[in-house]
C-alpha positions as CSV (number, residue, x, y, z in Angstrom):
1,M,202.5,111.0,247.9
2,P,201.8,107.3,248.5
3,E,199.6,106.3,251.4
4,I,201.4,105.8,254.6
5,S,201.2,102.3,256.1
6,A,201.4,102.5,259.9
7,T,202.1,98.8,260.1
8,K,205.0,98.9,257.6
9,N,206.4,102.0,259.3
10,F,206.3,100.3,262.6
11,I,208.1,97.2,261.4
12,A,210.7,99.0,259.2
13,G,211.2,101.7,261.8
14,G,211.8,99.0,264.5
15,V,214.3,97.3,262.3
16,G,216.1,100.6,261.7
17,G,216.1,101.5,265.3
18,M,217.5,98.2,266.5
19,C,220.3,98.5,263.9
20,L,221.0,102.0,265.2
21,V,221.2,100.9,268.9
22,A,223.4,97.9,268.1
23,A,225.8,100.0,266.1
24,G,225.9,103.0,268.3
25,Q,225.5,101.9,271.9
26,P,229.2,101.7,272.9
27,L,230.0,105.3,271.9
28,D,226.7,106.5,273.4
29,T,227.8,105.1,276.7
30,I,231.1,106.9,276.4
31,K,229.4,110.1,275.4
32,V,227.1,110.1,278.5
33,R,230.0,109.3,280.9
34,I,232.1,112.1,279.5
35,Q,229.1,114.6,279.6
36,T,228.3,113.7,283.2
37,M,231.7,113.2,284.8
38,P,232.4,115.5,287.8
39,I,234.5,118.6,287.3
40,P,237.9,118.0,288.9
41,A,239.0,120.1,291.8
42,A,242.1,122.2,291.5
43,G,245.2,120.0,291.1
44,E,243.2,116.9,290.3
45,S,243.0,115.1,287.0
46,A,239.7,114.6,285.2
47,L,238.1,111.2,285.5
48,Y,238.5,110.7,281.7
49,K,241.1,112.5,279.6
50,G,238.9,112.1,276.5
51,T,236.9,109.7,274.3
52,W,239.6,107.1,273.9
53,D,240.6,107.2,277.6
54,C,237.0,106.7,278.6
55,A,236.7,103.7,276.2
56,K,239.9,102.2,277.5
57,Q,239.0,102.6,281.2
58,T,235.5,101.2,280.6
59,F,236.8,98.2,278.7
60,V,239.6,97.4,281.2
61,K,237.3,97.7,284.2
62,E,234.0,96.3,282.9
63,G,234.8,94.5,279.6
64,V,232.7,94.7,276.5
65,R,229.5,94.6,278.6
66,G,230.4,97.9,280.2
67,L,230.2,99.6,276.8
68,Y,226.6,98.2,276.3
69,K,225.3,99.4,279.7
70,G,221.7,100.7,279.5
71,M,221.1,99.1,276.1
72,A,218.0,97.3,277.2
73,A,216.0,100.5,277.7
74,P,216.6,101.9,274.2
75,L,216.1,98.5,272.6
76,V,212.7,98.1,274.2
77,G,211.7,101.6,273.1
78,V,213.2,101.6,269.6
79,S,210.5,99.8,267.7
80,P,207.6,102.0,268.8
81,M,209.8,105.1,268.9
82,F,211.1,104.8,265.3
83,A,207.7,103.7,264.0
84,V,206.3,106.9,265.5
85,C,209.3,108.9,264.4
86,F,209.0,108.0,260.7
87,L,205.2,108.2,260.8
88,G,205.5,111.6,262.6
89,N,207.7,112.8,259.8
90,S,205.1,111.7,257.2
91,V,202.3,113.4,259.1
92,G,204.3,116.6,259.2
93,K,204.8,116.4,255.5
94,K,201.1,115.6,254.8
95,L,200.0,118.6,256.8
96,Q,201.9,120.8,254.3
97,Q,200.9,118.8,251.1
98,K,198.9,121.1,248.8
99,T,198.3,118.6,246.0
100,P,199.0,114.9,245.5
101,D,202.1,115.7,243.4
102,H,203.3,118.5,245.7
103,K,207.1,118.8,245.5
104,F,208.4,119.6,249.0
105,T,210.8,122.4,249.6
106,Y,213.7,121.9,252.0
107,P,212.2,124.2,254.7
108,E,209.0,122.1,254.4
109,L,211.0,118.9,254.8
110,F,212.6,120.4,257.9
111,K,209.2,121.2,259.4
112,G,208.0,117.7,258.7
113,G,211.0,116.3,260.5
114,M,210.3,118.5,263.5
115,M,207.0,116.9,263.9
116,A,208.8,113.5,264.3
117,G,210.7,115.0,267.3
118,V,207.4,116.0,268.9
119,F,205.9,112.6,268.3
120,T,208.8,110.7,269.8
121,T,209.5,112.7,272.9
122,G,206.9,110.9,275.0
123,I,208.7,107.6,274.4
124,M,212.2,109.0,274.2
125,A,212.3,110.9,277.5
126,P,211.8,108.1,280.0
127,G,214.0,105.7,277.9
128,E,216.8,108.3,277.9
129,R,216.4,108.9,281.7
130,I,216.8,105.2,282.4
131,K,219.6,104.7,279.9
132,C,221.7,107.6,281.2
133,L,221.3,106.6,284.9
134,L,222.6,103.1,284.0
135,Q,225.4,104.4,281.8
136,V,226.9,106.6,284.5
137,Q,227.4,103.6,286.8
138,A,231.0,102.9,286.3
139,A,232.7,99.9,287.8
140,G,235.1,100.5,290.7
141,T,233.1,103.5,292.0
142,G,231.2,101.5,294.7
143,P,228.2,99.2,294.5
144,P,225.8,100.0,291.6
145,K,222.7,101.9,292.7
146,Y,220.5,100.2,290.0
147,A,220.4,96.5,289.1
148,G,218.9,97.2,285.6
149,P,216.2,99.1,283.7
150,V,213.2,97.7,285.7
151,D,215.0,98.5,289.0
152,V,215.6,102.1,287.7
153,I,211.9,102.5,287.0
154,K,210.9,101.1,290.4
155,Q,213.3,103.4,292.3
156,L,212.4,106.5,290.3
157,Y,208.7,105.8,290.8
158,K,209.2,105.3,294.5
159,Q,211.2,108.5,294.7
160,G,209.0,110.9,292.8
161,G,206.3,109.0,290.9
162,I,205.8,109.3,287.2
163,R,207.2,112.8,287.1
164,S,210.6,111.4,288.2
165,I,210.6,108.8,285.3
166,Y,209.8,111.6,282.9
167,K,212.3,114.1,284.3
168,G,214.0,115.8,281.4
169,T,211.0,115.7,279.0
170,M,211.3,119.4,278.0
171,A,215.1,119.0,277.6
172,T,214.5,116.0,275.3
173,L,211.9,118.1,273.3
174,L,214.4,120.9,273.0
175,R,217.0,118.5,271.6
176,D,214.8,116.4,269.3
177,V,212.5,118.8,267.6
178,P,215.2,120.9,265.7
179,A,217.5,117.9,265.4
180,S,214.8,115.7,263.8
181,G,214.1,118.5,261.4
182,M,217.7,118.5,260.3
183,Y,217.8,114.7,260.3
184,F,215.0,114.1,257.8
185,M,215.7,117.2,255.7
186,T,219.4,116.2,255.2
187,Y,218.5,112.6,254.4
188,E,216.1,113.6,251.7
189,W,218.4,116.3,250.3
190,L,221.3,113.8,250.0
191,Q,219.0,111.1,248.5
192,N,217.9,113.6,245.8
193,I,221.5,114.5,245.1
194,L,222.7,110.9,245.0
195,T,219.8,109.6,242.8
196,P,221.1,109.1,239.2
197,E,219.3,111.1,236.5
198,G,216.3,109.3,235.2
199,K,216.2,106.8,238.1
200,S,214.1,106.5,241.3
201,R,215.3,106.9,244.9
202,T,214.3,103.3,245.3
203,D,217.2,102.4,243.0
204,L,219.9,103.8,245.3
205,S,222.7,101.5,246.1
206,V,223.5,100.3,249.6
207,A,226.6,102.5,249.7
208,R,224.6,105.6,248.8
209,I,221.9,104.8,251.4
210,L,224.6,104.3,254.0
211,F,226.2,107.6,253.1
212,A,222.9,109.6,253.1
213,G,221.9,108.0,256.4
214,G,225.3,108.5,258.0
215,M,225.5,112.2,257.0
216,A,221.9,112.8,258.2
217,G,223.2,111.5,261.6
218,I,226.1,113.9,261.5
219,F,223.9,116.9,260.7
220,N,221.4,115.8,263.3
221,W,224.0,115.7,266.1
222,A,225.6,119.0,265.0
223,V,222.3,120.6,266.1
224,A,221.6,118.2,269.1
225,I,224.8,118.2,271.1
226,P,224.4,121.3,273.3
227,P,220.8,120.4,274.4
228,D,221.9,116.7,274.8
229,V,224.6,117.7,277.3
230,L,222.0,119.7,279.3
231,K,219.6,116.8,279.1
232,S,222.1,114.2,280.2
233,R,223.2,116.3,283.2
234,L,219.7,117.1,284.3
235,Q,218.5,113.4,284.0
236,T,221.5,112.0,286.0
237,A,221.7,114.7,288.7
238,P,220.5,114.0,292.3
239,E,217.0,115.2,293.0
240,G,216.9,118.9,293.8
241,T,220.2,119.7,292.2
242,Y,218.6,121.9,289.5
243,P,215.3,123.3,290.9
244,N,214.6,125.3,287.7
245,G,215.4,122.4,285.4
246,I,217.3,122.9,282.2
247,R,217.8,126.6,282.8
248,D,219.8,125.9,285.9
249,V,221.9,123.3,284.1
250,F,222.6,125.8,281.3
251,K,223.6,128.6,283.8
252,Q,225.9,126.3,285.8
253,T,227.5,124.8,282.7
254,M,228.2,128.2,281.2
255,K,229.5,129.6,284.5
256,T,231.9,126.7,285.3
257,E,232.9,125.5,281.9
258,G,231.9,128.0,279.3
259,I,230.7,127.2,275.8
260,S,233.1,124.2,275.6
261,G,231.0,122.5,278.3
262,M,228.1,122.5,275.9
263,Y,230.1,120.3,273.5
264,K,231.3,117.6,276.0
265,G,231.3,114.2,274.3
266,F,231.6,115.8,270.8
267,T,234.2,113.3,269.6
268,A,232.2,110.3,270.8
269,V,229.0,111.7,269.4
270,M,230.4,112.3,265.9
271,L,232.2,108.9,265.8
272,R,228.9,107.2,266.6
273,A,226.7,109.4,264.5
274,F,227.7,108.2,261.0
275,P,227.7,104.4,261.5
276,A,224.7,104.3,263.8
277,N,222.5,106.3,261.5
278,A,223.8,104.7,258.4
279,A,222.8,101.4,259.9
280,C,219.4,102.8,260.9
281,F,218.4,104.1,257.5
282,L,219.8,101.0,255.7
283,G,217.7,98.8,258.0
284,Y,214.7,100.9,257.5
285,E,215.0,101.0,253.7
286,L,215.7,97.3,253.3
287,A,212.8,96.4,255.6
288,M,210.5,98.7,253.6
289,K,211.6,97.1,250.3
290,A,211.0,93.6,251.8
291,L,207.6,94.5,253.1
292,N,206.5,96.2,249.8
293,K,207.4,92.9,248.0
294,L,206.1,90.4,250.5
295,A,203.0,92.3,251.6
296,P,202.2,95.2,249.2
297,N,198.7,95.7,250.7
298,L,199.8,95.6,254.4
């Protein structure tokens, strides 16, 4: 296995992460709003009828900018997060590497990917908390509570210190560890399948990289959606709503909505998953190729 360059991973991972955020933010906003909308009382209509209705209402009331609410927080975090993510995956693989030419099994690739989820949680959790709180601020529902990401941090810190900013860390870990395992395993599995006989994975066309990255995103979110619903609800709930954390969110969701409540935002998630993650892996691969050419010893 070639030596891992932390610098190259940081730069290429940052490029990939920025591509992912730019491609996926509008549907991520819709997903969070659907997941956290209040349950309608008897005889009342739901705030949003579905993905398209949420998109339409958001666009009509807030314009394109409304679809990109909370984007600053993930953009600020993506470079270090994706650098750590891809590096974490490599560390997870290295820990299992028996010989320099060790051929990884798919369960080993899954375990390597899980390590990426552990590595990124410390960065991901506060970024997700800030992003979700900004995303649920819909126009026409009164004056916004938060002016932007910095204001969210200030108010959360004043309210409950660093613990308030990191609220939902365990929920984020519960989501990202298995989902990251699925993410990286699926990407490598598809790359192996799509590589023509006698050629290297570095010879894959743009279309094949996009397909492998997009499908990795689909498989990732197939695992991640239920814990993501719980995380979004926990991170946007008023203080004291769920004294026992994610366990209380799970109990209430199952009691009031059943299993379907665990898959709120499914359509928005899946519509976003393919293009966002296709963009991420393409950005990462192209950046790595450029860095290997321009600075092979970096």
